C-alpha positions as CSV (number, residue, x, y, z in Angstrom):
1,M,150.5,89.1,71.7
2,S,150.6,86.1,73.9
3,G,151.8,86.7,77.4
4,R,153.2,84.3,80.0
5,I,150.8,82.9,82.5
6,L,152.4,82.3,85.9
7,T,150.3,80.5,88.5
8,V,151.4,80.9,92.2
9,A,150.3,77.7,93.9
10,Q,150.9,76.0,97.2
11,Q,148.7,73.4,98.8
12,K,150.0,74.3,102.2
13,G,148.7,77.4,103.8
14,G,150.8,80.1,105.3
15,S,153.5,80.1,102.6
16,G,153.1,83.7,101.6
17,K,151.5,82.9,98.3
18,T,149.4,86.1,97.9
19,T,152.3,88.3,98.9
20,L,154.5,86.6,96.4
21,A,151.9,87.0,93.6
22,A,151.5,90.7,94.3
23,H,155.2,91.3,94.3
24,L,155.7,89.4,91.1
25,A,153.0,91.4,89.4
26,V,154.4,94.8,90.4
27,A,158.0,94.0,89.7
28,L,157.3,92.3,86.4
29,A,155.3,95.3,85.2
30,R,158.1,97.7,86.2
31,Q,161.1,95.6,84.9
32,S,159.6,94.2,81.7
33,G,157.7,97.4,80.6
34,E,154.8,95.1,79.5
35,P,151.2,95.2,80.8
36,V,150.5,92.8,83.6
37,A,147.3,91.4,84.9
38,I,146.5,89.6,88.2
39,L,143.8,87.0,88.5
40,D,142.5,86.0,91.9
41,V,140.9,82.6,92.0
42,D,141.2,82.2,95.8
43,P,137.7,82.6,97.5
44,Q,139.4,84.3,100.4
45,G,140.1,87.2,98.0
46,S,143.3,88.4,99.7
47,L,144.8,89.6,96.4
48,G,141.6,91.5,95.7
49,T,141.8,93.2,99.1
50,W,145.4,94.2,98.4
51,Y,144.4,95.6,95.0
52,E,141.6,97.6,96.5
53,A,144.1,99.1,98.9
54,R,146.3,99.8,95.9
55,E,143.5,101.7,94.2
56,Q,142.9,103.8,97.3
57,S,146.6,104.6,97.5
58,L,147.3,105.2,93.9
59,G,144.0,105.8,92.3
60,E,142.1,103.5,89.9
61,D,144.2,104.6,87.0
62,G,147.5,104.4,88.9
63,T,147.8,100.8,89.9
64,G,149.8,99.8,86.9
65,L,147.9,96.5,86.8
66,E,144.7,95.0,85.6
67,F,142.7,92.9,88.1
68,R,140.2,90.1,87.5
69,T,138.6,87.3,89.5
70,A,137.5,83.9,88.4
71,S,136.5,80.5,90.0
72,G,136.8,76.9,89.0
73,W,137.3,76.2,85.3
74,G,136.6,79.8,84.5
75,A,140.1,80.6,85.6
76,R,141.6,78.9,82.6
77,R,139.5,80.8,80.2
78,E,140.0,84.2,81.9
79,A,143.8,83.7,82.1
80,R,144.1,82.8,78.5
81,S,142.0,85.8,77.5
82,L,144.1,88.2,79.6
83,A,147.3,86.7,78.1
84,R,146.3,87.9,74.7
85,S,146.6,91.5,75.8
86,H,149.2,91.3,78.6
87,G,152.9,90.4,78.8
88,Y,152.3,88.5,82.1
89,V,149.3,87.1,83.9
90,I,149.8,86.3,87.6
91,I,147.3,83.9,89.1
92,D,146.8,83.5,92.9
93,T,145.3,80.2,93.8
94,P,143.7,78.9,97.0
95,P,145.5,76.4,99.3
96,K,144.2,72.9,100.1
97,T,142.1,72.4,97.1
98,D,142.8,70.8,93.8
99,T,139.5,71.8,92.3
100,D,140.3,75.5,92.0
101,A,144.0,75.2,91.5
102,K,144.0,72.6,88.7
103,P,142.5,74.9,86.0
104,A,144.9,77.7,86.9
105,I,147.8,75.3,86.8
106,D,146.6,73.8,83.5
107,A,146.5,77.3,81.9
108,A,149.9,78.3,83.2
109,D,153.2,78.3,81.4
110,F,155.0,78.0,84.7
111,V,153.8,77.3,88.3
112,I,155.6,79.3,91.0
113,V,155.7,77.4,94.3
114,P,156.6,79.4,97.4
115,V,157.8,77.3,100.4
116,Q,159.2,78.2,103.8
117,P,162.6,76.6,104.4
118,T,161.5,73.9,106.9
119,P,161.4,70.2,106.4
120,V,157.6,70.1,107.2
121,D,156.8,72.8,104.7
122,L,158.9,71.1,102.0
123,W,157.2,67.8,102.6
124,A,153.8,69.4,102.1
125,T,155.0,70.9,98.9
126,A,155.1,67.6,97.1
127,Q,151.3,67.7,96.5
128,T,151.7,71.0,94.5
129,F,154.5,69.6,92.4
130,D,152.6,66.4,91.8
131,L,149.6,68.5,90.6
132,A,151.8,70.5,88.3
133,R,153.4,67.3,86.9
134,R,149.9,65.8,86.2
135,E,149.0,69.0,84.2
136,D,152.4,68.8,82.4
137,T,153.3,72.3,83.6
138,P,156.9,73.1,84.7
139,A,157.1,74.2,88.3
140,L,159.7,76.5,90.0
141,L,160.3,76.4,93.8
142,V,160.8,79.8,95.5
143,L,162.2,79.8,99.0
144,N,160.1,82.4,100.9
145,R,160.1,83.8,104.4
146,V,163.7,82.8,104.9
147,P,164.7,83.9,108.4
148,P,167.1,86.9,108.5
149,R,170.8,86.1,109.0
150,A,170.1,82.4,108.7
151,S,171.1,80.1,105.9
152,L,169.2,77.0,105.0
153,T,169.9,74.1,107.3
154,G,171.7,71.1,105.8
155,E,168.6,69.0,106.3
156,V,166.4,71.3,104.2
157,A,169.1,71.6,101.5
158,E,169.4,67.9,101.3
159,A,165.7,67.4,101.1
160,I,165.4,69.8,98.2
161,A,168.2,68.0,96.4
162,A,166.6,64.6,97.1
163,C,163.2,65.8,95.7
164,G,164.8,67.1,92.6
165,Y,162.7,70.3,92.5
166,D,163.7,73.0,90.1
167,T,164.6,75.8,92.6
168,L,165.3,79.4,91.9
169,S,168.5,80.6,93.7
170,A,167.0,84.0,94.7
171,R,165.2,83.9,98.0
172,L,162.8,86.2,99.9
173,G,163.4,86.9,103.5
174,N,161.0,86.9,106.4
175,R,160.8,90.6,106.7
176,T,158.0,92.7,108.3
177,V,158.3,95.2,105.5
178,F,156.5,92.8,103.1
179,A,153.4,92.8,105.4
180,S,153.5,96.6,105.9
181,A,153.8,97.3,102.2
182,M,150.9,94.9,101.4
183,G,148.7,96.7,103.9
184,K,149.1,99.9,101.9
185,G,148.5,98.3,98.5
186,Y,152.2,98.5,97.6
187,S,155.1,96.2,97.1
188,V,158.4,96.6,98.9
189,T,160.0,97.8,95.7
190,E,157.6,100.8,96.0
191,D,157.4,101.2,99.7
192,A,161.1,100.7,100.6
193,P,162.9,100.7,97.3
194,S,166.4,100.8,98.8
195,G,165.8,98.1,101.4
196,K,167.0,94.5,101.5
197,A,163.6,93.2,100.7
198,S,163.4,95.2,97.5
199,Q,166.8,93.9,96.5
200,E,165.7,90.4,97.1
201,V,162.6,90.9,94.9
202,G,164.8,92.4,92.2
203,R,167.1,89.4,92.1
204,L,164.1,87.1,92.0
205,I,162.5,88.9,89.1
206,E,165.8,89.0,87.1
207,E,166.2,85.2,87.5
208,L,162.5,84.6,86.8
209,I,162.5,86.6,83.6
210,A,165.6,84.7,82.5
211,R,163.8,81.4,83.1
212,V,160.3,82.0,81.8
213,G,161.0,84.6,79.0
């Protein structure tokens, strides 16, 4: 067995990277039926904090995921080891540092790049795509924290087209339910399965699985 390694990376802070990583892991485990591991290489440890809350809510044997931490070049070795026994490995990386993100991007089959739909956020994303390009790893842009009842402005749409980024059509909205679910150690698909946020995650996962296999 050799699973897919998906590294969630974004050099700009505040993109919702950890929230996306957690939701990808839970949804992929449920939809694919394969074992999923999460690997936290961010020194802030936000993904680990979420996983601890998940253990408290669901029990150590009820999380449905395997959790590991690593740092620096150890991330690549740990990710590849986990991929031998898991269908998917989701890596959460720190912002604003190439040193820790580079090994995780090098190990990945795909880099998932969350970005808020503003020109400033999109401009900052170039660094992440450049890093993925240098490691010869395909990158997929995910529009995250999209304001409710608001479509992308023409300026942002034009900027995305001009950059030529490979962008998933499914988007995640800027909804408070994401934060509230994370605080309990859940995903929105578990905490509010019939809500709009859960539907958004479902569409994203269907599209992602079709792309990455």
